[in-house]
C-alpha positions in Angstrom: 0.0 0.0 -0.3 1.4 2.9 -0.8 1.0 6.6 0.9 -1.9 8.4 0.1 -1.5 11.5 -1.7 -1.2 14.5 -0.2 -3.7 16.7 1.1 -4.3 19.4 -1.5 -4.3 22.5 1.7 -0.8 21.4 2.7 1.4 24.5 1.7 5.0 23.4 -0.1 8.3 25.3 1.0 12.0 25.7 0.3 15.2 24.0 0.9 18.4 25.0 2.7 20.1 25.2 -0.8 17.6 27.6 -2.2 17.3 29.9 1.0 21.1 29.9 0.5 20.8 31.0 -3.3 18.3 33.6 -2.0 20.7 34.8 0.6 23.6 35.1 -1.2 22.1 37.3 -4.7 20.4 39.4 -2.0 24.1 40.1 0.0 25.7 40.7 -3.8 22.6 43.2 -4.6 23.5 44.6 -1.2 27.3 44.8 -1.5 26.5 46.4 -5.5 24.8 48.9 -3.3 20.9 48.2 -3.5 19.1 48.9 -0.9 17.2 45.5 0.6 14.2 46.2 2.8 13.6 43.9 5.7 11.4 41.3 5.2 10.8 42.2 1.4 10.8 39.4 -1.4 13.4 38.5 -3.4 12.9 36.2 -6.8 15.6 33.8 -7.2 16.0 30.9 -10.2 15.1 27.7 -9.3 16.6 24.3 -11.0 12.9 24.1 -13.2 13.5 27.5 -14.7 11.0 29.4 -12.5 11.3 32.3 -10.9 10.3 31.9 -7.2 9.5 34.9 -4.2 11.7 34.2 -0.8 11.4 36.5 1.9 14.8 38.4 2.9 15.1 38.9 6.8 17.9 41.4 6.5 21.1 42.5 4.3 23.8 44.7 4.9 27.0 45.9 3.7 30.3 47.7 3.8 32.8 48.9 1.1 34.4 45.1 1.4 31.4 42.9 2.1 27.2 42.0 1.9 25.4 39.8 4.0 22.2 38.6 3.8 20.4 36.2 6.1 16.7 34.7 5.5 14.6 32.7 7.7 14.3 29.0 6.2 10.3 28.3 5.5 9.7 24.8 5.2 5.9 24.8 4.4 3.9 22.1 6.3 6.9 20.0 5.8 8.1 18.7 9.6 11.7 19.0 8.9 14.4 19.9 11.4 15.9 22.7 9.7 12.4 24.9 9.4 12.9 28.4 11.2 16.4 27.8 10.8 18.4 31.4 10.2 20.5 30.9 6.8 23.3 34.0 6.2 25.6 34.1 3.2 28.5 36.8 3.6 30.4 37.6 -0.1 33.0 40.0 -0.1 36.1 40.1 -2.9 38.6 37.0 -2.5 42.0 35.5 -4.9 42.8 32.2 -5.4 44.8 31.9 -2.6 42.2 32.2 0.0 40.6 28.6 -1.9 41.1 25.7 0.9 40.8 22.2 0.2 37.6 22.1 1.8 36.2 24.7 -0.1 34.5 24.6 -3.5 35.5 26.5 -6.9 33.2 27.5 -9.8 33.5 29.4 -12.9 30.5 31.9 -12.6 30.2 33.5 -16.4 33.1 33.9 -18.6 35.6 35.8 -16.1 33.7 35.3 -12.3 35.2 32.9 -10.0 33.0 31.9 -6.9 34.9 30.3 -4.1 32.2 28.3 -2.0 32.7 27.7 1.9 30.9 26.5 4.6 30.9 28.8 7.4 29.3 27.8 11.3 27.0 25.3 11.7 27.5 24.3 8.2 28.9 20.3 8.4 32.1 18.8 7.0 32.0 15.8 5.1 34.4 12.8 7.1 33.3 10.0 4.9 33.4 9.1 0.9 30.6 7.7 -0.7 28.0 10.8 -0.3 26.7 13.4 -2.6 29.9 15.8 -1.8 33.4 14.8 -1.7 35.3 13.4 1.6 36.9 16.4 3.3 34.3 19.1 1.6 31.4 21.1 2.8 28.5 19.7 2.9 26.7 22.0 0.3 25.4 19.5 -2.4 25.8 20.1 -6.4 22.5 21.6 -6.7 22.5 24.5 -4.1 26.1 25.1 -5.9 24.4 25.9 -9.1 22.1 27.7 -8.2 24.1 29.9 -6.2 26.5 30.7 -9.2 23.3 30.9 -11.8 21.4 33.4 -9.2 24.5 35.8 -8.7 24.8 35.8 -12.6 21.3 36.9 -12.5 22.1 39.6 -9.7 25.0 40.8 -12.1 28.0 39.0 -11.4 29.4 39.6 -14.9 33.0 40.9 -14.7 34.9 42.2 -17.3 38.0 40.7 -15.9 38.8 37.7 -13.5 37.2 38.3 -10.3 37.1 36.1 -7.4 33.7 36.1 -5.0 34.2 34.2 -1.6 30.7 33.2 -1.0 30.2 32.0 3.1 27.4 30.1 4.2 26.6 29.8 8.0 23.4 28.3 9.9 22.7 29.7 13.0 22.8 27.4 16.0 23.4 24.2 12.6 25.6 22.3 15.1 22.9 21.7 17.3 20.2 21.3 14.8 22.1 18.5 13.0 21.8 16.3 16.2 18.4 16.0 15.1 19.2 14.8 11.4 20.9 11.3 10.1 24.0 13.9 9.6 26.3 12.3 12.7 25.2 8.8 11.1 26.3 9.6 7.8 29.8 11.2 9.0 28.8 14.7 8.5 30.4 16.6 11.4 30.0 20.3 12.6 26.1 21.3 11.2 23.6 20.9 8.9 24.0 20.1 5.1 22.8 22.5 2.3 20.3 20.3 0.0 17.5 20.7 -2.3 17.7 18.9 -5.7 15.1 21.0 -6.5 14.6 23.6 -4.5 11.4 22.9 -3.3 10.1 21.1 0.2 6.9 18.9 -0.5 5.1 18.2 2.5 5.4 14.9 3.4 7.2 14.2 0.4 10.7 13.2 2.7 12.7 13.0 -0.6 15.8 13.8 1.1 15.3 11.2 3.8 14.8 9.1 1.5 18.1 9.6 -0.1 19.6 9.4 3.0 18.7 5.9 3.6 20.0 4.8 0.5 23.7 6.6 0.8 23.6 4.8 4.2 22.7 1.4 2.8 25.0 1.8 -0.2 27.7 2.9 2.2 27.0 0.0 4.3 27.6 -2.4 1.3 30.5 -0.9 -0.2 32.2 -0.8 3.4 32.1 -5.0 2.6 28.8 -5.2 4.8 27.0 -8.8 3.9 24.4 -7.9 7.2 22.7 -4.2 7.9 19.8 -3.5 10.9 17.4 -1.1 9.8 15.7 0.5 13.4 12.3 2.6 13.6 13.9 5.0 16.3 16.6 5.4 18.8 15.0 3.0 21.6 14.6 0.1 18.9 18.4 1.1 17.7 19.8 0.9 21.2 17.6 -2.6 22.4 19.1 -4.5 18.9 22.7 -3.2 19.0 22.4 -5.3 22.6 20.7 -8.2 20.5 23.2 -8.1 17.3 26.5 -6.9 19.2 28.7 -8.0 17.1 27.5 -6.0 14.2 29.5 -2.5 13.3 27.9 0.5 14.6 27.5 1.8 11.2 25.6 -0.7 9.8 22.7 0.0 12.0 20.5 2.9 10.1 17.1 4.5 11.5 14.5 4.3 8.5 12.0 6.0 10.8 8.5 5.6 8.8 9.9 4.2 5.5 9.9 0.4 6.1 9.7 -0.7 1.9 11.6 2.0 0.7 14.5 0.7 2.9 13.9 -2.9 2.1 13.4 -2.4 -1.7 16.5 -0.6 -2.1 18.6 -3.1 0.0 17.1 -5.6 -1.7 19.0 -4.5 -4.6 22.4 -4.8 -2.9 23.0 -8.6 -2.6 23.2 -8.5 1.5 22.9 -11.8 2.8 20.5 -10.7 5.7 18.8 -7.7 6.7 17.9 -7.4 10.2 14.5 -5.0 11.3 14.0 -3.9 14.6 10.8 -2.1 15.6 8.0 -2.0 18.2 4.8 -3.4 18.2 3.0 0.1 17.0 5.1 -0.4 14.1 4.7 -4.1 14.0 1.0 -3.9 13.7 1.3 -1.5 10.5 3.8 -3.6 8.9 1.3 -6.5 9.4 -1.5 -4.4 7.8 0.7 -3.9 5.0 1.4 -0.3 5.1 4.7 0.8 2.9 4.9 4.1 4.9 4.2 3.8 8.6 3.6 8.3 9.5 0.6 8.3 11.3 -0.2 11.2 9.1 -1.2 8.9 6.2 -1.7 5.5 8.5 -2.8 5.9 12.0 -3.2 3.0 14.0 -6.6 1.7 14.7 -8.0 -0.1 17.1 -10.5 -1.7 14.8 -8.2 -3.1 12.6 -6.5 -5.0 15.3 -9.9 -7.1 15.6 -9.3 -9.5 12.7 -5.9 -10.9 13.9 -6.8 -11.5 17.4 -10.0 -13.4 15.7 -7.5 -15.5 14.4 -6.1 -16.4 17.7 -9.7 -17.3 18.9 -9.6 -13.9 21.6 -12.2 -14.4 24.2 -14.9 -11.8 22.9 -14.5 -9.4 25.9 -11.1 -8.6 24.2 -12.2 -8.3 20.9 -14.8 -6.0 22.5 -12.1 -3.8 23.6 -11.1 -3.3 20.0 -14.5 -1.3 19.1 -14.4 1.4 22.3 -10.6 2.0 23.3 -9.0 5.3 21.8 -5.1 3.4 21.1 -3.9 0.1 20.1 -1.5 0.5 22.5 -4.0 0.6 25.7 -5.1 -3.2 24.0 -1.5 -4.5 24.2 -1.1 -3.1 27.8 -4.4 -4.5 29.0 -4.8 -8.0 27.3 -3.3 -11.6 29.1 0.5 -11.4 28.7 -0.3 -14.9 26.9 -2.5 -13.3 24.2 0.1 -10.2 23.8 2.5 -12.6 23.1 0.9 -14.6 20.6 -0.5 -11.6 18.9 3.3 -10.4 18.5 4.2 -13.8 16.8 1.1 -13.6 14.3 2.1 -9.9 13.4 5.2 -10.9 12.9 4.6 -13.6 11.1 2.2 -11.6 8.7 4.9 -8.6 8.3 7.8 -10.7 7.0 5.4 -12.1 4.5 5.1 -8.1 3.3 9.0 -8.1 3.8 9.2 -10.7 1.2 7.3 -9.1 -1.3 9.3 -5.7 -0.9 12.7 -7.7 -0.9 11.9 -10.9 -2.5 15.8 -11.4 -3.5 17.7 -11.0 -0.1 18.7 -14.2 1.3 17.3 -13.7 5.3 15.1 -11.3 6.5 15.6 -11.0 10.3 12.7 -9.6 12.4 13.2 -8.2 16.1 10.3 -6.8 18.1 11.2 -4.7 21.4 9.0 -3.7 24.1 9.0 0.4 25.4 11.7 -1.4 27.9 13.7 -2.6 25.9 12.9 -6.4 26.3 13.0 -8.9 22.9 9.2 -9.5 22.8 9.7 -12.1 19.3 12.0 -13.0 16.7 11.0 -14.1 13.1 13.4 -15.0 10.3 12.1 -15.4 7.3 14.8 -17.6 4.5 14.3 -16.9 1.2 13.7 -20.3 -0.6 15.8 -21.4 -3.2 
C-alpha cells in the first residue's frame, strides 16, 4: 500500500539550498549598493527554470562585503531545519584563499566563486556521499543555484574576479544532531541540500535519499548484513542483541520500511535485520509501506481480525471497538495473548517484507517492547 496523495491544502516550502541562493543574491545586491528592504521578497531562479519569491530577513553591506540572512520556510513539512536562520556573506577574494574544503566554480566567462561553509554547516568525513570527503556539506544543486543567481544579480565581471561566498546556519551544530548527519559522517552542522529547491510536505525525498546512501555505503564497506531500526529506542535495544555488527551498519529508517527494504534488496545482502516496536509491527502486518501517523494512524478496530484468528475471548475483541489506542489493547490483554498476537503480526509482517525484498536471503525481524526487551523474533529465509 503506497502513501496516499498529500492533501491539497498542505503548503510547500523551500530547501536550505534555495534559501542560501536567495541570501547570496541579496548579499551581492547589497554589496553593489542596492537597498534590500527587511522582510522583502526576492525572486530567485530555481532548477526548473521558474523564478519564485523568498523573503529576506535582513541585508547589509560595507565597502568590502555584503551579508544577508533568511529564515527557512519549509512550508507544512515537518523539517527539523524549518525556521533556521541561514546567513550568507560575500566579499571579493583571491585564489590564495581557496582551501581544500572549499568549492571552486567558474561563474560566467570571467567570474570565479569560492563557496565555503561557515559556522553551523557540516563537513563530510566519509567517502560515498553527495559531496566528497573533506568538503563542506553543500550539495551540487545548491552550488549551481548560487552561481546562476549571482549571474542574474549582475556578477559578470569584465576581468577575472573572485568572490568568496560563505554560508552559515545559526545553531546548525545542534540542529544537525536531530538529523542523520552524525550517522552519515557529516560533522559540525547541517547540510545545504535540495535537488529542486522545493520542499514538498511529507514527501521526505531527502530522508529517503539519505537512507539509500547509508545502505549503499554499508554495502561498499564490505557488509553482508545491515540492521534497519525505526528509532532511537529500537536502535539501542537491537545493538545489545546484535552486538557483533559494527555501529555504522545500524540504519535508522523511521517510517520508510518499504523504501529501505526495496533498496537494500538491490544490494545483495545476505541478511537484513529489522528492529521495531509493537505499534510499527502492527502497521507492517497491515501491509503499510509507509508508517507515518499522518497517513496511516493506528486503528484499534483493525486489530480485531488478527485477534479473531487467535480465538481471543469476546471481552478482548470488544476492546477493539471502544478503546482509543492500540497501545491500550496491548497493555490490557493477558501476556499470553499479547505474545501470541506479536507472533502472528510478526509472521504477517515478514510476509510483506518478502514481497518488498524478494532477493534478500534472510529477513530477520526483532520486536522490542518499550523497556527494550525482545518480544518476538522471526526469520524469513528465501526459498532456493
